[in-house]
N, C-alpha and C positions, 0 to 999 in steps of 0.2 A: 504492499499498499504505499502511494506518494504521502513522505511527509513535507509539510509546510512550519516554518516557525514566525512567531510575533515577531515583530521589529525591533524589542526589548531581549531576546533570547542572547542574542550575543553581547550585550554589555552586562546579563547575569553571568555568560558565561566568562566572560574576562574579568569580571569582579572575583571570581568564584576564585580561575586558576591562578589571579595576580595574587591573591590570598596565601596561596598553597604552594606556588612559585618562592615567594618569598620566605615564608616557612624554610622551605625544605628545595634547593636545585630537583628540579625531576618530577617531582609532587602533583606539581600544578598538572605534568603531562598526562601524570596515573589519573587525574581527578579527569582529565577529556576522554580517555581513552573508554573511563569509566561510563561517562556519555556517551558514547558512540553505541556501547554496547545495550545500553537504556532503550536508544532509538532503536537500532537492530530487534532487541525484544518485541519493541513494540509493532515495528514493520511485520514481522510473526505473525503479532499475533493481537493483537489490537485492545482488544475483548480481554484478555490477560490480568490486567490491571483494575482494581476493583473502583466503583463509581463513588463520585462524593454526590452529595443532596445536591448540588449545581449543576446533575449532568458530564464533568469533567472527572478527568481518570488521575490518579496519581500513580507515578514507578516509583520508587525510589529506588536511591542510588546501593549499592550492599557496601561497599569501602568505604563510603563518606557523608556523612549526615547532611543528604542532600536530597528532595523528592522533585520532578518533572511532571508538573501538571496539564493537559493534554484535554481533546474535547478531538472524539470522533466523527464529523462528518459526514456527507453522503459517499462523494469521492476523495476523500484523505482523509488524513491526520493532522490534527491542528498543536503545535506547542505551542502554550502559550507563557509559562514561565520553570525558571531553574530558581527551585525558592530552597533556603538553609531548614533543617528540620524544627532550629530549635529558635531561631532570632526571626521574630518579622514575620507571624504567623499570618497577619492578611497580606501580605507582599505582592503583588500582582495580584489578586483575587478580581482587580475589577477587567482585566486587558479582555477582549474579545477575539 
C-alpha cells in the first residue's frame, strides 16, 4: 500500500534524530532504521496496529520510546505524526 506523509513528519524525525545523534553518534541512524521498519510493517498490513477512538492507528517503535500515528485512507496510508510516547501526549493530534 502507498504511504504518504504529513508535511511535518520530516521535522518530527529530524528533531528525534538530532536528539539521539547528539546523545551518541549513530544512535539517530538506528532510530531512523526503526522508523523505516515500522513503515514497512504498516505497508505489509496496515490494519495490524490498533485503532484509536479518533480512527487513527498507533504503531510503536520497539527499541525507542516513539510511536507513529497514521490513518488508512481508501487508496493509501497517511502518516500523521512521529511522537515520543512520554512527552507531549497531544503532540500532532490536530494533523489531518
